[in-house]
PAFILO-675487 format. One record per residue: x, y, z of N, C-alpha, C in turn. Coordinates in steps of 0.001 Angstrom, whole numbers. Each point is the difference from the previous one (the first is absolute). Layout:
N
SITE  n_east n_north    n_up ca_east ca_north   ca_up  c_east c_north    c_up
SITE       X       Y       Z       X        Y       Z       X       Y       Z
...
! end
This chain:
384
SITE  n_east n_north    n_up ca_east ca_north   ca_up  c_east c_north    c_up
SITE  -20463   12201   10969     767      713     241     244   -1017    1799
SITE    1360    -377     397      53     -493     970     119     888     986
SITE     110    -771    1419    -670     1365    1378    1530     509     334
SITE     966    -449    -799    1557     1001     669    -341    1199    -445
SITE     264    1100     654     -77     1325    -220    1078     847   -1023
SITE    1349    -942     148     980      246     -77     629     -23   -1810
SITE   -1467    -770    -576     164       35   -1712   -1391      -9    -946
SITE     455     562    -798   -1073      -82   -1146     619    -460   -1267
SITE    -722    -783    -619     353     -536   -1063     802     777    -974
SITE    1014    -482    -858     760      934    -593    -562     631   -1491
SITE      81     953    -855    -463      367    -661     111    -998   -1280
SITE    -868     485   -1022      74    -1056   -1386    1578     804    -322
SITE     504     795    -338     825      445    -304    1118    -886     447
SITE     180    -259    1153    1229     -663     595      36   -1308     -68
SITE    -807    -420    -937    -283    -1478     143     545    -426   -1690
SITE     494     816    -861     427     -227   -1045    1278    -923    -212
SITE     821     285     986    1274     -851     106    -342   -1745    -352
SITE   -1291    -323      19    -169    -1644    -267      -8    -438   -1368
SITE     178    1179    -934     -37     -221   -1515    1406    -198    -404
SITE     742     579     880    1593      -83    -343     422   -1566     109
SITE    -556    -659     898      96    -1251     402    -391    -871   -1418
SITE   -1291     370    -214    -365     -639   -1129     810      23   -1123
SITE     625    1343    -525     785      174    -591    1662    -840     -72
SITE     250      14    1262    1488     -729      65    -521   -1559    -189
SITE    -551    -442    -186    -577    -1649    -582     166      89   -1337
SITE    -198    1244    -287     251     -249   -1648    1509     662    -891
SITE     716     306    1314     978     1188    -388    1265    -734    -445
SITE     415   -1596    -284    1028     -527    -215     151     -30   -1744
SITE    1068       6    -507      35      -93   -1344    -304   -1441    -358
SITE     348    -945     950    -393    -1193    -766   -1406    -657     304
SITE    -758     849     624   -1359     -341     402    -911    -127   -1464
SITE    -453   -1210     -69    -103     -252   -1417   -1596     420    -220
SITE    -343    -293   -1397   -1259      450    -485   -1165    -842     664
SITE     271   -1251     394    -680     -905     741    -687     509    1084
SITE     884     886     770    -293      463    1137    -568    1560     -79
SITE     680     734    -732    -463     1393    -227   -1430     193   -1011
SITE    -223    -937    -426   -1241       12   -1255    -175    1284    -708
SITE    1659     201    -407     -95      795   -1120      -3    1464     566
SITE    -217     608    1299      64      962     755    1709     362     424
SITE     631     840    -640     976      507     111     272     580    1553
SITE    1497      21     602    -158      598    1028     -60    1738      43
SITE     104     633   -1215    -261     1400      44   -1536      93      94
SITE    -552    -859    -844   -1689      284    -123    -762    -248    1144
SITE     476   -1242     900    -589       61    1488     570     984     875
SITE    1048     781     -12     686      904     653   -1159    1360    -364
SITE     -81     -17   -1119    -925     1521    -346   -1576    -315     618
SITE    -136   -1289    -280   -1425     -177     650     113     168    1210
SITE    1058    -647     977      75      141    1131     -72    1450     515
SITE     228     392    -515     410     1937     581   -1277     466    -585
SITE   -1063    -468    -756   -1432      596     -10    -720    -523     896
SITE     199    -816     484   -1030     -641     811     432    -146    1431
SITE    1109     350     432     563     -203    1381    -737    1122    1269
SITE    -696     809    -701    -831      933    1352   -1310    -672       6
SITE    -224    -913    -479   -1179     -776     156     320   -1215     958
SITE    1130    -384     221     379    -1268     806     133     480    1794
SITE    -792    -781     502     130      257    1479     -75   -1235     906
SITE     996    -269     626     517    -1069    1272    -726     103    1086
SITE   -1224   -1025     272    -890      305    1038    1081     -64    1500
SITE    1049   -1180    -127     738     -577     805    1079    1614     759
SITE     -56     719    -646     791     1300     369    -649     730     792
SITE     820     817     744    -455      946     831     331    1357     352
SITE    -291    1280     288     513     1010     292     402      94    1652
SITE    1160       0     544     -10      280    1757     958    1396     283
SITE    -575     547    1280     454     1260     -76    1536     136     318
SITE     759    1099    -104    1204      113     272     111    -177    1563
SITE   -1085     561     995      44     -276    1471     192   -1475     335
SITE    -938    -840    -880     -80    -1375     239    1478    -713    -416
SITE     447     533    -878    1307     -771    -488    1135     178    1089
SITE    -192    1368     575     989      504    1064    -180    -709    1211
SITE   -1134     -82     264    -276    -1191    1220     410   -1449     -61
SITE     -30    -408   -1107     149    -1256    -438    1835    -356     322
SITE     798    1381    -897    1270      -99     425     300     -50    1266
SITE    -371     753     627     112      520    1602     208   -1350     715
SITE   -1502    -660    -493     142     -877    1065    1107   -1443    -356
SITE     528     217   -1320     729    -1194    -210    1505     269     401
SITE     300    1513    -135    1213      308     328     373    1265     993
SITE   -1230     251     819     431      684    1110    -722    1223    -220
SITE    -332     717    1197    -388     1194      71     570    1478    -696
SITE    1351    -313     290    1002      896    -570      12      97   -1760
SITE    -729    -714    -576     -57      -61   -1573    -446    1350    -325
SITE     723     623   -1019    -417     1075    -538    -288    -105   -1481
SITE   -1087     340    -702    -284     -520   -1444     125    1340    -450
SITE     986      22   -1034     288     1142   -1067    -955    -100   -1141
SITE    -501   -1117    -717    -826     -108   -1097    -586   -1322    -441
SITE   -1269     -25    -311    -179    -1314    -216    -846     641   -1487
SITE     163   -1277    -776    -608       38   -1298    -350   -1479    -706
SITE   -1414    -152    -352    -590     -785    -662     887    -934   -1067
SITE     474    -971    -258     313     -712    -830   -1315    -975    -594
SITE    -241     464   -1460   -1022     -467    -472     127   -1064   -1398
SITE     965    -398      38     374    -1162    -981    -727   -1312     218
SITE     -93    -502    1416    -568    -1096     269   -1420     188    -313
SITE    -979   -1224     188   -1371       82    -296    -576   -1081    1321
SITE     590    -258     874    -579     -789     795     296     603    1652
SITE    1028     338     514     142      331    1411       8    1760    -694
SITE     -67     581    1524     136     1334    -348    1413     228     686
SITE    1039    1058    -772    1253      240     303     408    1523     263
SITE     627     163     919     713     1071      49    1428     116     351
SITE     640    1243    -468    1547      278     160     109     657    1108
SITE     632    -100    1237      32      722     902    1602     493     267
SITE     342    1381     101    1092      296     217     246     831    1230
SITE     776    -471    1131     257      499    1208     894    1348     206
SITE    -182     757    1137    1142     1097      82     931    -473     977
SITE    -467   -1178     358     904     -761    1132     957    -863    -517
SITE     742    -879     486     973     -962    -594    -398   -1027    -788
SITE   -1400    -340     -66    -391    -1274    -609     141     268   -1229
SITE     229   -1022    -811    -238     -235   -1622   -1252     446    -418
SITE     287     190   -1228   -1430      194    -745    -450   -1390    -311
SITE   -1461     126     223    -600    -1458    -112   -1457      79    -643
SITE    -288   -1250    -169   -1716     -211    -730    -733    -509    1309
SITE   -1208     198     138    -971     -422     702   -1104    -393   -1089
SITE    -137   -1580     280    -881     -563   -1075   -1400    -696    1250
SITE   -1319     706    -729   -1232     -309     903    -461    -762    -699
SITE    -825   -1120     582    -666    -1123    -920   -1297     339      78
SITE    -859    -345   -1004   -1369      203    -157    -810    -303    1451
SITE   -1063     938      81    -849     -444    1486    -331   -1314    -228
SITE    -168   -1035    1282    -320    -1425     212   -1123     113    -441
SITE   -1136     849    -307   -1473     -121    -391      -2      48   -1567
SITE    1428     458    -462    -134      318   -1400    -211   -1354    -773
SITE    -606     -85   -1190    -148    -1412    -648    1121    -172    -529
SITE     715   -1159    -282    1317     -445    -792    -336   -1285    -516
SITE    1023    -251    -878    -240    -1538    -518     694    -779    1292
SITE    -451   -1316    -272     384     -742    1198    1541    -378     253
SITE     658      97   -1142    1293      -75     -19     524    1328     767
SITE    -614    1122     -94     174      967     402     -76     464    1691
SITE    -501   -1080     520    -187      120    1400     935     -39     652
SITE     -59     968    1278    1462      409     687    1346    -228    -488
SITE     -34     571   -1397    1175      131    -683    1353     920     880
SITE    -220     995     641    1119      422     894     475    -995     932
SITE    -881    -678     559     491     -992     842    1257   -1048    -330
SITE    -776    -225   -1377    1190    -1108    -835    1024     728    -636
SITE    -114    1273      19    1255      864    -482     818      27    1435
SITE    -408     162     869    1000      345    1210     726   -1243      83
SITE    -541   -1317    -257     561     -998     227     871    -281   -1174
SITE    -324     371   -1229     938     -157   -1030    1231     707     247
SITE    -319    1042     396    1360      938     144     967    -118    1377
SITE    -909    -928     943     784     -615    1297    1150   -1091    -424
SITE    -736    -899    -893     541     -968    -924    1389     452    -545
SITE    -365     451    -717    1182      305   -1200    1186    1045     578
SITE    -180     454    1473    1133      723     512    1093   -1195     110
SITE     -61   -1237     206     829    -1047     -97     938     155   -1596
SITE    -648     788    -905     527     -232   -1586     479    1289    -246
SITE    1131     420     574     486     1466    -550     264     280   -1347
SITE      11   -1072    -955     158      551   -1565   -1349     -98    -654
SITE   -1131     162     985   -1410      296    -711     -39    1614      22
SITE    -144     439    -750    -490     1674     418   -1243     433     422
SITE    -228     547    1051    -830      297     589      74    1314    1248
SITE   -1206     489     -99     468     1222    1156     114    -659    1144
SITE     559     786     956    -112     -560    1256   -1205     170     739
SITE    -290    -619    1120   -1550      173     467     485     946    1639
SITE    -703     722     110     562     1037     814   -1212     -71    1395
SITE   -1030    -443    -208    -907     -149     829   -1171    -353    -589
SITE   -1181    -332     924   -1522     -673    -412    -739     350    1055
SITE   -1320    -239    -527   -1144      257    1408   -1013    -642    -711
SITE    -529   -1444     581   -1269     -556    -657    -724    -318    1247
SITE     191    1002    1126   -1290     -150    1223   -1080     741    -219
SITE     -88    1006   -1150    -738      803    -313    -957    1059    1183
SITE    1067     306     902    -384      698     876    -449    1624      88
SITE    1055     559    -811    -175     1216    -354    -488     208   -1483
SITE     253    -814    -522    -761     -244   -1591    -659   -1299    -404
SITE   -1089     318    -620    -731    -1558    -475     599    -531   -1279
SITE    1230       2      87     762     -572   -1323    1360    -435     896
SITE     479   -1180   -1100    1717     -440     543    1035     892    -927
SITE     741     478     687     995      944    -690    1478    -575     437
SITE     571     146   -1199    1649     -166     278     981    1354    -462
SITE    1030      34     628     999     1257    -551    1041    -536    -573
SITE     551     268    -988    1177     -690   -1239     762    1185    -318
SITE    1486    -488     113     999      565    -714    -608     733   -1433
SITE     382    1209    -213    -331      335   -1132    1237       9    -993
SITE    -510    -918   -1166    1025      263   -1097     705    1336    -570
SITE    1210     214     -93     265     1385    -301     214     -72   -1707
SITE    -367   -1057   -1080    -175       -7   -1133   -1192     391    -815
SITE    -779    -338    -722   -1058     -159    -874    -502    -985    -627
SITE   -1218    -221      21    -802    -1030    -763     724     -66   -1393
SITE     354   -1523    -441     516     -246   -1217   -1250     643    -784
SITE   -1286    -140     -99   -1039      276    -754     265    1730    -499
SITE     429     759     931     189     1542    -146    1065     373    -684
SITE    1208   -1162    -222    1103      129    -999     810    -711    -837
SITE   -1141   -1019    -404     606    -1056    -683     -44     596   -1487
SITE    -859    1115    -378    -284       -5   -1414    1044    1267    -286
SITE     942     387     934     821      794    -217    1725    -291     178
SITE      -1   -1626     566    1235     -552    -264     327    -709   -1061
SITE    1167      28    -424     864     -449    -894    -358   -1368    -371
SITE    -158    -581    -687    -244    -1403    -479     862    -981     885
SITE    1218     296    -110    1246     -604     788    -413      85    1629
SITE    -310     972     444    -260      172    1513   -1437    -902     378
SITE    -958     198   -1209   -1284     -867     517     174   -1543     117
SITE    1020    -347    -942     264    -1354     -31     730    -532    1246
SITE     661    1022     545    1018     -570    1403   -1232     -41     924
SITE    -689     975     246   -1010     -273     943   -1189    -699    -295
SITE    -252    -772   -1006    -630    -1130    -202     557   -1255     313
SITE    1258     -22    -463     970     -974     487    -184    -412    1498
SITE     336    1294     955     -91      176    1013   -1143    -520     873
SITE    -996     192    -407   -1451     -268     312     -15   -1229     152
SITE    -132    -695   -1410     345    -1464     -77     671    -773     653
SITE    1170     382     337     883     -681    1128    -463     154    1131
SITE    -912    1075     493    -502       95    1342    -766    -721     272
SITE    -987    -225   -1198   -1224     -858     149     375   -1461     125
SITE    1324    -203    -698     574    -1656     219     302      87    1215
SITE     776     878     877     333     -134    1422   -1174    -144     815
SITE   -1137     600    -324   -1335     -225     906    -730   -1171    -172
SITE     761    -966   -1435    -942     -976    -407     636    -973     939
SITE    1741      59     425     667    -1037     438    -332      46    1580
SITE    -796     797     301    -126     -396    1515   -1279    -675     -68
SITE     343   -1158     915   -1246     -844    -161   -1060    -188    1602
SITE   -1438    -204    -300    -720      146     922    -276   -1172     890
SITE    -804     257     925    -352    -1221     693   -1330    -527    -671
SITE    -564     448    -805   -1203     -512    -705     168     934   -1282
SITE   -1377    -739    -430    -631     1121   -1161    -898     793     376
SITE    -140     938    -770   -1411     1035     211     564    1210     304
SITE   -1224     937     786     473     1349     318     431    -384    1378
SITE     869    1359     676     514      -69    1166   -1063    -411    1209
SITE     345    -376    1312    -980     -379    1007   -1450     536     -66
SITE    -890    -548    -255   -1446      235     190    -194     382   -1282
SITE     668      32   -1046    -618      383   -1095    -578   -1195    -972
SITE    -454     445    -985    -619    -1413   -1190    1017    -988    -239
SITE    -191   -1241     425     682    -1053    -445    1212    -247     718
SITE      66     962    1079     959     -142    1112     108   -1463     581
SITE    1306    -709     226     125    -1359     417     -45    -998    -820
SITE    -538     341   -1344     -80     -930   -1123    1032    -856     -15
SITE      -3   -1431    -279    1220     -843    -420     579    -158   -1384
SITE   -1214     497    -922     431      139   -1378    -355    1702    -597
SITE     507    -129   -1122      -7     1499    -651   -1722    -322    -639
SITE    -531    -710    -739    -957     -698    -398   -1458     236     729
SITE     653    -369    1681   -1205      311    1247    -347    1251    -258
SITE    1476     747     358    -101     1606     294    -479     788   -1183
SITE     245    -198   -1209    -450      834   -1202   -1482    -232     120
SITE    -399    -952    -221   -1228     -568     -11    -887     765    1024
SITE     444      13    1112    -615      693    1125     -26    1565     -28
SITE     955     676    -671     448     1319    -183    -996     316    -908
SITE    -175    -837   -1497    -830      230   -1258   -1542     104     591
SITE    -361   -1296     831   -1221      -87     352    -676    1341     670
SITE     749     375     968    -349      908    1010     -62    1162    -786
SITE     608     470   -1228    -186     1268   -1004   -1489    -441    -615
SITE    -193   -1475    -266   -1224     -111    -783   -1147     419     852
SITE     128    -657    1112   -1100      487    1005    -264    1359     382
SITE     895     783    -155     -69     1656    -296    -745     320    -774
SITE     327    -276    -994    -658      218   -1452   -1287    -435     204
SITE    -544   -1092     501   -1265     -336     -20    -611     956    1166
SITE     412     123    1286    -478      781    1005    -455    1461    -527
SITE    1005     550    -742     109     1424    -122    -653      78   -1533
SITE    -953   -1159    -582    -827      122   -1384     750     575    -940
SITE    1451    -413    -236     652      334   -1028    -167    -658   -1363
SITE     -86     654   -1098    -779     -602   -1287    1753    -455    -798
SITE    -163   -1661     153    1531     -450    -209    -389    -121   -1362
SITE    1263    -606    -708     196     -115   -1462   -1010   -1365    -263
SITE     -30   -1024    1057    -463    -1034      55   -1202    -220     929
SITE    -613    -787     272    -861      -81    1279    1159    -565     841
SITE    -271     414    1369    1225     -743     713     182   -1202     464
SITE   -1094    -888    -361     -34    -1391     466     705    -513   -1453
SITE    -324     665   -1342     952     -580   -1031    1211     458      86
SITE     177    1117     752    1706      368     272     662   -1105     239
SITE    -511    -590    1400      58     -877    1095     409   -1446    -675
SITE    -823    -163   -1059      77    -1368    -864    1144     149    -674
SITE     119    1282    -614    1269       34   -1253    1551    -202     893
SITE     -63     542    1394    1219      157     600     446   -1230     722
SITE   -1242    -951     669     400    -1068     670     957    -693    -782
SITE    -296    -540   -1146     966    -1258    -742    1295     377     -91
SITE     346    1721     -43     984      380    -444    1127      99    1160
SITE    -700    -203    1414     823      265    1092    1504   -1104     149
SITE    -255   -1312    -669    1091     -754      49    1601     660    -710
SITE    -517     940    -286    1685      518    -927     335     830    1618
SITE    -704     507     802     806      449    1378     884   -1364     721
SITE     -82   -1273    -254     558    -1014     820    1543      40    -502
SITE     362     584    -837    1435      212    -285     738     929     734
SITE    -919     981     778     639      726     945     192    -471    1530
SITE    1169    -538     287     178     -797    1442     638     966     707
SITE     560     971    -154     707      932     975    -565    1525     297
SITE    -534     -78    1186    -557     1759      19    1279     563     321
SITE     -90    1077   -1294     776     1153     425    -659    1229     -62
SITE     670    1066     426    -689     1134     606     177     823   -1558
SITE   -1414     797     -48    -227     1002   -1117    -785    1116     725
SITE     721     891    -888    -644     1626     499   -1323     292    -364
SITE    -397    -581   -1280   -1196        0    -824    -553    1603    -415
SITE     531     910     366    -374     1097    -406    1255    1273    -651
SITE     683    -869    -452    1232      830    -591      98     567    -993
SITE   -1379     922    -345     -24      979   -1182    1010    1165     475
SITE     153     586   -1181     851     1237      67    -103     994    1165
SITE    -978     201     259    -563     1055    1123     628    -579    1339
SITE      84   -1354     241     604     -859    1145    1417      -9     142
SITE     840     612    -990    1332     -339    -267     834    1806      65
SITE     749      81    1123     533     1434      93    1696    -172    -555
SITE     100     729    -907    1525      147    -301     550    1424     453
SITE    1295    -191     -59     581     1323     500    1104     416    -715
SITE     746     992    -445    1044      541    -798    1238    -235     664
SITE    1159    -702    -564    1180     -393     728     684     101   -1286
SITE    1155    1095    -348    1120      285    -911    -683     -66   -1124
SITE   -1002     824    -321    -491      277   -1198   -1325   -1005    -623
SITE    -297    -874     701    -684    -1244    -219   -1031    -139    1195
SITE   -1038    -722    -411   -1073     -741    1292     541   -1249     265
SITE    -163     -45    1221     -21    -1565     282   -1330    -209    1153
SITE    -128   -1353     312   -1243     -481     871     279     531    1169
SITE    -820     621     931      96       42    1483    -835    -503     473
SITE   -1115    -440    -409    -893    -1071     702   -1489    -183    -507
SITE    -490    -781     758   -1560     -357    -483    -846     335    1348
SITE    -977     620    -499   -1102       -7    1322   -1410    -786    -541
SITE    -562     558    1203   -1361     -842    -363    -189   -1563     235
SITE     458    -270     993      23    -1459      86   -1066    -976     244
SITE    -941     552     293   -1273     -833     590    -686   -1011    -664
SITE     172      53   -1001    -640    -1056    -812    1440   -1262    -331
SITE     926    -236     837     521    -1048    -325    -514   -1106     603
SITE     762   -1225    -514    -413    -1237     322    1108   -1120    -777
SITE    -351   -1195     656     692    -1045    -347    -624    -689    -807
SITE     828    -525   -1171    -302     -445   -1469     600     -30   -1148
SITE     -93    -404    -878     659      203   -1467     229    1231     -52
SITE    1444     304    -351     342     1545     -46    -463     584   -1388
SITE    -260   -1350    -758    -109      942   -1310   -1701     369     -21
SITE    -423     103    1225   -1276      721    -190      36    1460     707
SITE    1422     524     -18     331     1032     174    -597    1027   -1135
SITE    -786    1342     153    -546      224   -1210    1410     846   -1114
SITE     946     551     792     937     -199    -804     652   -1044    -982
SITE    -105    -873     369     442    -1414    -648   -1426    -483   -1214
SITE   -1118    -177     694    -819     -687    -866    -894    1038    -932
SITE     397    1216     265   -1017      859    -915    1215     954    -884
SITE    1280    -584      81    1122      639   -1035    -116    1871     301
SITE     -47     230    1039     262     1486     366     947     615    -431
SITE    1434   -1075    -495    1164      577      66     426    -807   -1206
SITE    1175     450    -640     754     -150    -852     859   -1417     144
SITE    1109    -502   -1014     689     -940     168     643    -227    1035
SITE     805    1326      66    1075       93    1251    -740    -727    1357
SITE   -1245     602     111    -685     -534    1212      81   -1604      87
SITE    -109    -690    -767    -384    -1400    -201    1747    -712     189
SITE    1008     796    -591    1210     -276     -25     210       6    1951
SITE    -176    1011     294     258      -20    1614   -1198    -928     677
SITE    -819    -193    -356    -748     -982     544     338   -1607      42
SITE     911    -110   -1181     429    -1135    -338    -658    -889    -741
SITE    -915     437    -533   -1064    -1168    -740   -1187     880   -1218
SITE     140   -1086    -827    -979      458   -1276    -940    -740     -45
SITE   -1432     961    -263   -1149     -636     414    -207   -1223   -1137
SITE    -987    -986      43    -207     -810    -819   -1344     679    -809
SITE    -118    -631   -1243   -1132      665    -805   -1088    -892      86
SITE     299   -1329      69    -998    -1094     -27      97   -1139    1302
SITE    -782    -800      80     122     -804    1202    -715      73    1413
SITE     380    -515     946    -422      131    1258     402    1610     537
SITE    1189     265    -111     449     1298     458    -796    1090    -701
SITE      91      65   -1364    -806      920    -643   -1758     154     493
SITE    -508    -820      96   -1241     -320     784       8     259    1307
SITE     955     275    1040     241      545    1460    -103    1457    -426
SITE    1095     396   -1011     -72     1405    -156   -1364     584    -304
SITE    -695    -488    -658   -1323      466    -664    -784     -47    1012
SITE     -76    -821    1213   -1079      -38    1065     314     839     868
SITE    1748     375     223     506     1157    1055    -959    1106    -742
SITE      14     293   -1340    -128     1194    -798   -1800      -3     227
SITE    -414    -954    -207   -1655       20     248    -432     464    1399
SITE    1056    -489    1051    -266      220    1282    -292    1799     451
SITE    1183     407    -666     148     1487     197   -1036     953    -814
SITE    -329    -383   -1282   -1057      444    -648   -1610    -184     719
SITE    -245   -1013     494    -942     -207     901      22    1100    1128
SITE    1278    -133     668     -44     1322     985    -436     937    -164
SITE     517     722   -1200    -306     1203    -609   -1602     278    -320
SITE    -363   -1099    -358   -1537      124    -443    -835    -209     980
SITE     172    -506    1143    -613     -107    1139     -38    1007     943
SITE    1299     792     531     439      608     814    -754    1281    -312
SITE    -710     166    -970    -514     1364    -552   -1217     462    1092
SITE    -664   -1430      43   -1243       10     719     321     712    1695
SITE    1469     -23     500      93      338    1578    1125    1065    -184
SITE     408     466   -1339    1177     1345     -57    -336    1259    -537
SITE    -645    -448   -1312    -187     1116   -1091   -1382     505     -53
SITE     -27    1242    -244   -1425      591    -224    -577     134   -1465
SITE     999     -10    -811      17      250   -1776    1382    -834    -385
SITE    -225   -1166    -240    1150     -558    -101     175     -76   -1593
SITE     566     534    -552     447      474   -1307     735   -1100   -1085
SITE     768    -794     843    1031    -1007    -406    -736   -1466    -183
SITE   -1358     128     159    -797    -1631      80     134    -594   -1491
SITE    -148     914   -1027      23     -425   -1455    1125    -689    -321
SITE    1284     596     589    1485     -744    -379     -35   -1084     729
SITE    -478     -60    1369    -122    -1454     520    -642    -953    -509
SITE   -1238      39    -108    -893     -887   -1050     855    -368   -1225
SITE     700     922    -708     823     -596   -1193     858    -906     417
SITE     805     531    1091    1195    -1186     811    -725   -1284     125
SITE   -1143     -87     555    -525    -1117     895    -537    -937   -1474
SITE    -384     876    -868    -447    -1036   -1270     806    -413    -604
SITE    1482     474    -195     988     -703    -533     515   -1204    1049
SITE      48     257    1227     383    -1079     493    -454   -1074     120
SITE   -1433     197     338   -1082    -1159       0      23    -663   -1577
SITE    -112     614   -1014     371     -560   -1643    1370    -824     255
SITE     856     530     590    1216     -633     199      58   -1575     648
SITE    -473     257     910    -661    -1407    1151    -830    -875    -712
SITE    -994     251    -652    -829     -395    -949     370    -950   -1218
SITE    1528     304    -439     404     -692   -1474     729   -1037     620
SITE    -339   -1299    -527     862    -1025     497    1452     -23    -518
SITE     479     702   -1444    1129      264    -332     974     586     548
SITE    -252     848    1321     977      434     768     328   -1221    1072
SITE    -383    -826     307     447    -1208    1014    1065    -879    -713
SITE     275     121   -1021     639     -694    -804    1705    -494     777
! end
């Protein structure tokens, strides 16, 4: 327990939402058997529902109503009158509350970062500071849909956590409504999301790697940046004594000669990297849903836009790729890159359980994905 008296860890029942993220990765019609391993989305949905009460994220916490009100008054003045505070539990890293005011202030959310002493993976250190930098940077691009930043505090003077206040979107998560949308409306949304991912990719960065201070930051090449990023993750796995699908040095030996495929990427584009359906908000207009915006920008980086989870993991249908303006390769260097990006994601999901979840019920599924990706990368026929 951290020394901060204003919170305790959330109950296991409140942590079940993580499983919905696992489901979302499987939820696209075009997601092939190679990635689902024969487990259909409905099967994973039922499995998740049965196991969700056993999932608990150590990075999240409970804060008192009095503390949230104190933080709001510090940011917006002592005359602020809070009408209602409600926790939003869909995420699984930051703690988020919806604040409604009795005064003229608009509805907003406060996102509170994990305690600075909370163990996290290397790439997750100082995530909120990086997100603040990303939000400031993206203000110059009004066609990128993001919530307005209303205030923040990284001084830790009142609370031993970084936090930010953001505009609250009026819509709902795509994850919550997509099963009830007409096929045409879902295709329209997926096209729009793909087109917005393309817009972000057209923003050229000053370097490769994560934003200032993150892994690979300042790298002159994508090979250099990605090598640093995945090596840091492997070192996390070693330090946390994670049982890997291969001994860690054997994994390094497998990956090193494949990194040449990154040399084709010469322009650092911006990518959100976490565009699963829970981070996409949609709202109804004239009887159909449209994209309202994206949330949770903290994992954004400069690199190959194809590394975006929505792209490389095929989260969405053909309309997404039409909007994205690109058909993914099935063989050759590009296909190997996509496999390496998926491997990176599966490794994160394998390793992070040591610092996040008490009872990681999704691990068998993750290990299957890792085995498939490693088999692909070890097969010479895929390099034609």
